[in-house]
C-alpha positions in Angstrom: 87.5 10.3 -32.6 88.9 7.4 -30.6 90.7 4.3 -31.7 93.1 1.6 -30.5 92.5 -1.6 -28.6 92.5 -1.3 -24.8 94.5 -3.7 -22.6 93.2 -4.9 -19.2 94.7 -2.9 -16.3 94.2 -2.9 -12.6 94.4 0.3 -10.6 98.0 -0.4 -9.6 99.2 -0.9 -13.1 100.7 1.7 -15.4 97.5 3.1 -16.7 99.2 5.2 -19.3 100.4 2.1 -21.0 97.0 0.5 -21.3 96.8 0.9 -25.1 98.7 3.1 -27.6 98.0 4.2 -31.1 100.8 4.5 -33.7 101.9 7.9 -32.3 102.2 6.4 -28.8 99.1 8.1 -27.4 96.9 6.1 -25.0 93.6 5.4 -26.7 90.2 4.1 -25.7 88.4 1.7 -28.0 84.7 2.1 -28.6 82.8 -0.1 -31.0 82.0 1.9 -34.2 78.6 3.4 -34.3 77.8 2.8 -30.6 77.4 5.5 -28.0 78.8 4.9 -24.5 76.5 5.0 -21.5 77.1 4.8 -17.8 76.3 1.1 -18.0 79.5 0.5 -19.9 81.5 1.4 -16.7 82.3 -0.1 -13.4 82.5 2.8 -11.0 85.2 2.8 -8.3 86.2 5.2 -5.5 85.7 9.0 -5.7 88.8 10.8 -6.8 87.5 14.3 -6.2 84.4 16.4 -5.5 83.5 19.7 -7.2 80.7 22.3 -7.3 79.1 20.7 -10.3 79.7 17.0 -9.7 82.3 14.4 -8.8 85.2 12.5 -10.4 85.3 8.7 -10.0 87.8 6.1 -10.8 86.1 3.9 -13.4 86.8 1.0 -15.7 85.2 0.0 -19.0 83.6 -3.4 -18.4 84.5 -4.7 -21.8 88.1 -3.8 -22.1 89.1 -3.1 -18.4 90.5 0.3 -19.6 90.9 2.5 -16.5 89.8 6.1 -16.6 88.7 9.0 -14.4 85.0 9.7 -15.0 83.9 13.3 -14.4 80.2 13.4 -13.7 78.6 16.8 -14.0 75.0 17.7 -13.2 73.2 19.5 -16.0 70.9 21.4 -13.6 73.9 22.9 -11.8 75.7 23.9 -15.0 72.5 25.4 -16.4 71.8 27.3 -13.2 75.2 29.0 -13.4 74.9 29.5 -17.1 78.0 27.6 -17.8 76.9 25.4 -20.8 79.0 27.4 -23.2 82.1 27.1 -20.9 81.7 23.3 -20.6 81.3 22.9 -24.3 84.4 25.0 -24.8 86.3 22.9 -22.2 85.4 19.7 -24.0 86.1 21.1 -27.4 89.6 22.3 -26.4 90.8 19.4 -24.3 89.6 16.7 -26.7 92.0 18.0 -29.3 95.1 18.2 -27.1 97.5 15.3 -27.0 100.7 15.9 -25.1 102.4 13.8 -22.3 101.9 16.7 -19.8 98.2 17.4 -20.6 95.5 15.2 -19.2 93.6 13.5 -22.0 89.9 13.9 -22.6 89.1 10.7 -24.4 85.4 11.2 -25.0 82.1 12.3 -23.4 78.5 11.3 -23.3 75.3 12.5 -21.5 72.0 11.3 -20.3 68.9 13.3 -19.1 70.5 14.6 -15.9 74.2 14.4 -16.3 77.2 15.0 -18.5 80.1 12.4 -18.3 83.7 13.3 -19.3 86.0 10.3 -19.8 89.4 11.5 -18.7 92.8 10.0 -18.4 93.5 8.7 -14.9 96.4 10.3 -13.1 97.4 7.8 -10.4 99.3 10.2 -8.1 96.5 12.8 -7.8 96.7 16.5 -7.3 99.9 18.5 -7.0 97.9 20.7 -4.6 97.5 17.9 -2.1 101.2 17.0 -2.4 102.1 20.6 -1.7 99.8 20.7 1.4 101.4 17.5 2.7 105.1 18.5 2.1 104.5 22.4 2.3 107.3 22.9 -0.3 108.9 20.9 -3.2 112.6 20.6 -3.7 114.6 22.2 -6.6 114.6 19.0 -8.6 110.9 18.4 -8.5 110.1 22.1 -9.1 112.5 22.5 -12.0 111.1 19.3 -13.6 107.6 20.7 -13.3 108.7 24.0 -14.9 110.2 22.2 -17.9 107.1 20.0 -18.3 104.8 23.0 -18.1 106.9 25.1 -20.5 106.7 22.2 -23.0 103.0 21.6 -22.6 102.2 25.4 -22.8 104.3 25.7 -26.0 102.1 23.0 -27.5 98.9 24.8 -26.3 100.1 28.2 -27.6 101.0 26.7 -31.0 97.4 25.5 -31.1 96.2 29.0 -30.1 95.0 27.8 -26.7 95.7 30.0 -23.6 95.2 28.1 -20.3 94.8 31.2 -18.1 94.5 29.2 -14.8 97.7 27.3 -14.1 97.9 26.6 -10.4 98.5 23.6 -8.1 94.8 22.7 -7.9 94.7 22.3 -11.7 97.8 20.1 -12.0 97.7 16.3 -11.6 100.5 13.8 -11.3 100.9 10.8 -13.6 102.3 7.4 -12.8 106.0 8.6 -12.7 105.2 11.8 -11.0 105.0 13.7 -14.3 102.7 16.8 -14.2 99.5 16.8 -16.2 97.6 20.1 -16.9 94.0 19.1 -16.0 91.4 21.8 -15.9 90.6 23.6 -19.1 87.5 25.2 -17.7 89.0 28.7 -17.9 91.1 28.1 -21.0 90.2 29.6 -24.3 90.8 28.7 -27.9 91.3 32.0 -29.6 92.8 32.2 -33.1 93.9 35.8 -32.4 95.3 34.9 -28.9 93.8 38.1 -27.5 91.1 38.3 -24.8 89.7 40.7 -22.3 87.7 38.8 -19.7 89.0 38.5 -16.1 89.2 35.0 -14.7 91.6 32.7 -13.0 92.7 32.6 -9.3 93.4 35.8 -7.3 97.0 35.0 -6.2 97.8 33.9 -9.8 96.2 36.8 -11.7 98.6 38.8 -13.9 98.5 42.6 -13.9 96.9 42.9 -17.3 93.9 40.8 -16.2 93.4 42.8 -13.0 93.5 46.1 -15.0 91.2 44.4 -17.6 93.6 45.2 -20.4 93.6 43.1 -23.5 95.8 40.1 -22.9 97.4 37.2 -24.8 99.1 33.9 -24.2 101.8 35.6 -22.0 99.4 35.4 -19.0 100.5 31.8 -18.8 104.1 32.9 -18.3 103.1 35.0 -15.3 101.2 32.1 -13.8 104.1 29.6 -14.1 106.3 32.3 -12.4 103.9 32.4 -9.5 103.7 28.6 -9.4 107.5 28.2 -9.3 107.7 30.6 -6.3 104.8 28.9 -4.5 106.3 25.4 -5.0 109.7 26.4 -3.6 108.5 28.8 -0.9 105.2 27.3 0.2 102.9 30.3 -0.5 102.3 32.5 -3.6 104.5 35.6 -3.9 101.8 38.3 -3.6 99.7 36.6 -0.9 98.3 39.3 1.5 95.6 39.5 4.2 93.1 41.3 1.9 92.2 41.0 -1.8 93.0 44.7 -2.3 96.4 44.3 -0.9 97.1 41.3 -3.1 95.9 43.3 -6.1 98.1 46.2 -5.1 101.2 44.0 -4.7 100.6 42.3 -8.1 100.3 45.6 -9.9 103.5 46.9 -8.3 105.1 43.5 -8.9 106.1 43.7 -5.2 108.3 40.6 -5.3 110.2 39.6 -2.1 112.4 36.6 -2.1 113.1 34.7 1.2 116.8 34.0 1.7 116.1 30.3 1.4 115.1 30.6 -2.3 118.0 29.5 -4.5 119.5 32.3 -6.6 118.9 30.4 -9.9 115.2 30.1 -9.1 115.1 33.7 -8.1 116.5 34.6 -11.5 113.9 32.5 -13.3 110.9 33.9 -11.2 112.0 37.5 -11.6 112.2 37.0 -15.4 108.7 35.6 -15.5 107.0 38.0 -13.1 107.3 41.2 -15.2 104.6 43.8 -15.4 105.0 44.1 -19.2 103.9 40.8 -20.8 106.5 41.2 -23.7 109.3 41.3 -21.1 108.5 37.9 -19.7 110.9 35.1 -20.4 109.6 33.0 -23.4 108.7 29.4 -22.9 111.6 28.1 -25.0 114.0 30.1 -22.7 112.4 28.6 -19.6 113.4 25.1 -20.8 116.9 26.3 -21.5 117.3 28.4 -18.2 120.5 27.3 -16.4 118.6 26.6 -13.1 116.0 24.4 -15.0 118.8 22.6 -16.9 120.8 22.0 -13.8 117.9 20.5 -11.7 115.2 19.1 -14.0 114.9 15.3 -14.2 112.1 15.2 -16.7 111.3 11.7 -17.9 109.4 11.4 -21.2 107.3 8.4 -22.0 109.1 6.0 -24.4 106.7 6.8 -27.3 107.5 10.6 -27.1 111.3 9.8 -26.9 111.0 7.8 -30.1 109.1 10.5 -31.9 111.4 13.3 -31.0 
């Protein structure tokens, strides 16, 4: 599953350039026929804490390859009945290779824990950046919109719906490029049609609230909500109560502050449509005049060569 020879890297180095296979993907070398264990890693500082475990900066002792190690407690996962969801998350993310999707290199487990070996995103969570600066400027937001439209095109072609795009699930790479990180809610569905309700309240599309059958177009709604939140500082349907939020989502009660640029208003209003089929397709997001005017997307050299 994993190949390539890893180069030594310190935390400050460009971790995405540690080692690349022929297609330019960063790879993690594991001796054939040998299973990894926690003893193969030097564990560094915590990068994040979650309900089921923690994420640590880590380095393979042998190659000095830097990763983020997600450590999950089996007892917690079993208690919540989430074994199937975890298995699905691993299955999906392990097969996705795209510059704007966080890589899952491999996983292993012992008696008490499951360990996911993930790509390390040096600039951390978009959510924290948003908390610090309150809003992002047009250039940064438009760049993120182009990156997400490209990454979700790739996902949808592979019949993967993410369903939970929001600032907390987006990490930032070495050059500030966005990385879709959490595939816990995503689903690999050959038919691209689902009926379960999940995701985050402020980001829920109308069809999920109404428990209608939905498809990959839920992700279009979510990036419309995200675009608004990044530029304005709060999501478009935020309300004092859950019921009021639901009501505003179902009515698509969209109000633009005067500070929101007209081009961004146009994009958001074309994504936040009650009817999924009316939402602007991903290819048209990348070609939207406001995105074209402001995006400063930088592709890794390997992807530029391939395209």
